[in-house]
N, C-alpha and C positions, 0 to 999 in steps of 0.2 A: 633724103630716101626716094625722093621721086622721080631722081634724075633716071633716065634708063640706059645709060651708057657709065660704065664704071670700071675704071683699069685696076689694075693693081693695088697702086698707093689708095683709090678710092675705097677698093675694097675693105684694105687693113682702114681705112677711118671709120667705114662702115662697120665693120668689127671692133673698131675702140666704141664709136656712137651708140653702140649694141645695147650695151647694157642697160641705159636707161628705158629700154622696153622690156627687158631681159624678166621681170618680178610678171608681166602681163604670160609670158612663155611658162614662166613656173608655175603660176596659180591656174593655168590649163593642165599640166600636167599632174598637179597632185591628187584627182581621184586617181591615177594608176598606183599611188604609192602603195595603198593596203593590197594590190593583188601582188605587188614586189615583195611586201613582208608581212605574209597570212598569219607568220607567227604570233605576233602582234594581238591578232586579234582571239586565236585559239587560247591564249593565255589567259584570256580576262576569266571566261567561266571558270577555269581550274581556279582563278584567286578567289572566286565567290563564294567557288564552292569551299574550299580551304577555311574561310573565315567561316561560312557558316556550320560546319564541323567543328572549328574549334569552340564558337560559341555554341554549339550542342553540348561541348566536353566542360566547358564552364561553366555550364548550367547544372548539368548531373552533379557535379561534384562540390560547390557549395553545399545541397541539396543532405548528399550523404554526409557531409560533415557535421550539418546540423542535426540529423540524425545519430548519430553517435554521440556528440553530445549530451542530447537528450539520453538516450541511454546509459550513459555516464553519469550524468545526472540524478537517475534515477537510481542508479543500483548506490550509488555513494547514500539517498535519503532513506533507503531500506537498509544500508548495511549500518548506518550511524544514527539517523536522525530520528525517521517514524516508520513502520510498516504495518500494513493492512493484517488483520485476524478475524476469524467467524467464531460464532458461538456455537456448538456443537448439542452442547447437554442443557438441562433445564435447574442445574446446581446454582443457578445466579439468577434465578427469577425471585422476584418480580423486575429487578435492577436491570439484567439484561435478558432478550429472552433469545431462543433457539433463531436462527436465523440472522441475528445481529453482526454487521461488521463493523468491526472498531478499527479506528487508528489511534496505533500505540505508540505514545512518546518512548523509543529506545533511550535517550539518555539518562533516564529514571532509573534505568537497569545498570548503570554502571555501576562496577564493583565502588568508584570514590565521586559516587555521582554528587555531592556537596562541594567538591573541585573542579569536576568538569565543567568546561565552557565549551560553547558550540551557538550554531543557528537556532534549536529550541532552549528555553529555561529547565535548568536541571531543577530536581527535584529529590530528597532525601524520603526515607521510607517512612511512614506513619502510619498509626494506628486508624482504621479505617479507611483507607488507602486500597481499591482496588489493584492491582497486578497481574501482568503476566508471566510465566515462569513454564523451564521444562520441567515436565513430571519426574520428582522425584524416585518413581518405579523405572521408567521406562523415559530416559533423554530427549530421545526424538519426538514425543508428543507435547503440546504446550498445553497448558491449563491456566484457567482464569478462576481467582479466589478474592478476597477480601482479607485485607490484615487483621489480625484479632488480639494476638498478643507478639511481644516486641522483644528482642534480646536482655534477656534478665528478668523477664513480668513471672509472678507465677500464680497457674492459669489451672481453672476447673469449672465444671457446668454443674450444677443442680437442676435439676425438673427442664432440662433445655436451655437455662438461662446460663451465662457468663458471668464469673467472675473472675477479675484481674488484680490481685493482690489485695484480697479478700473484698472489695467493692464489687456488687452488680455494674456490669456493663452497658449503658444506655445505648439500644441499638434500634434505631427508628427502621433501620431499612431488613430488618431480619424477617422473613415471615416462616411461619409454622402453620404446616397445613395437617391436614387428619393423616394418621397415619398411626401402624400399631406401636405399640410399648417396645421402647429400646433401651435398657439398663446401660450398657455401653457405651453408646449415642447421647441420650441425654444425661446421663451423669459420669461423665468423662474427669478424669481416666479410671477405670474400675479393672478389677482383674478377677471379679466371681464370676464371669462370663465372657468369654472369650469368641467375637465375632468372626465365622469365618472369612469374611471380606479383610481383615486387618495382615497387614503385610507384616512378614514373620521377624525380618530382621527391626521392623519398628516394633514389634512385641518386644523383643529382649530387649533394646535399647531404653526403650519406655522405664523399663521397671528399677532403673538405675538413675531415674531423672526424678523420681516423685519423693516429696520433701512433706508429711504432715496431709497427704490426700488431695495434694496441690503440685502438678508439673511445672518445673523449673525451664525456664528457655535459654540453652545457652548464649553464648555469645557469637555473633554474626547467623545468627540463624532465627526466623520469624514462623509463628503460628497461624494458618490461615484457613478458611471455612466459608461455605457456600453461605449466600442468603437464605436459599431455600433451605433450612437445617435440617428439615426432616426427609432430603431425599440430595444429602450430598456428600460423596467421599473425598473428602479432606485431609489436613494433617490430623483427623482422630486417627484415622485408618490409615494412614502410610509415612507419616510423622512431620519432621519441619520442612521449611522450604530454606535451603543455604543463601547468602546473601548473592553468592555467583550466578546462580541459576534465576534470577529474574532479569527477563527481559525487558520488562517498562511497565509503563503505567496507560490506561486507556483514556485516551483524549476525549473521542466522542464517535458517536455512531455514524459514521457517512451514507449507510446504506442499511435498510432489514427488508428479508424476504419472508414473506406471508408462508406461514406453514398450515397446511391442511389435513388435519389429523381423517383419516379414511375410517379409524377403526370409530368412529363417532357416529359419521355418514352411516354406517350399516347398522345403526341402532335408531335413525330417526324414522318416525312415522311418514308415511306416506304422502299426508299432508303438510307435513315440516319440510319435505323436501322439494314439492309441489311448490312451497313460498318459497325457497331458497333458488329454485330456479326462475323464477316469476323476478325476484331481484339481482337474479344475475344474466338475465336472458341476453342482453345486448354486447356484442365485442366488445364494446369499450369499458363498460360496467369489468368485464373480467379480465381486461388488461389492467386496468387501476387496482383492481383487487390482488396482483400477485405482490405486491409489497406493502409494506407499513410505511407510509408515507409521511405520518405523523410523528416518526421517531428519525427521521431522515438529517443528520447535524444535531443532535442530540447530545448535551456534554454527560459525560459520566461519570458519576460522581457515586 
């Protein structure tokens, strides 16, 4: 390559020997390649953008699927296993208070509870059990009472005390608060005086189920009463609870909302009201006072 003279043959030779230096020439021309093929650079951001969009979609879809699974599980539990209920009245005091929120085992409400198998243990209906059921008068409502009479029992009340098959029933849960006398309520069944709160259909049916002053409970039905005996509208007023109307048994109180009686506050003296304000002066105290925390997760018996 240092000879100044070159003929055609030498040129041909140089041309033949030139590939030895070709890599250097190629490396010098490499920086011009991107300019010759700009589309290769323009496609790179698009690929990254597509990857980011795909990653975003795959992140939203699993989250939506997880939420859907939770909703399906919640619907299944509420439909077949357990359901929350709130106590609206004083008929079950002091076992259950107004504002208590119950978790109810719905498997116990199955018509064939003894044969039912599922996530929660099934149980038959026994005397003394607390049950949630559809109101026999208005099926859209739910009531909570205690089972007193079972199918086939002979039941009567004397001076407010319950007798089953001729024997007095031991009821440590029953509460008898001071109230005006009521012969129908305290000496059930009784026809001498009709209470205006009695359901007319029950009044007619009850007359055909009395034998020797005792009420005979038909097969497939239950006689229920509230623990607050002198302030409870129960089977004495509207009749039996059919087995198919039972929703389930309360398992526990998962929350209890404090009930503030405004009527009582109006009768308090100024000094008593001042004492209450001092007791609940701070915001923390008023926040804590809105619930009965001691009843949380209490087993229902």
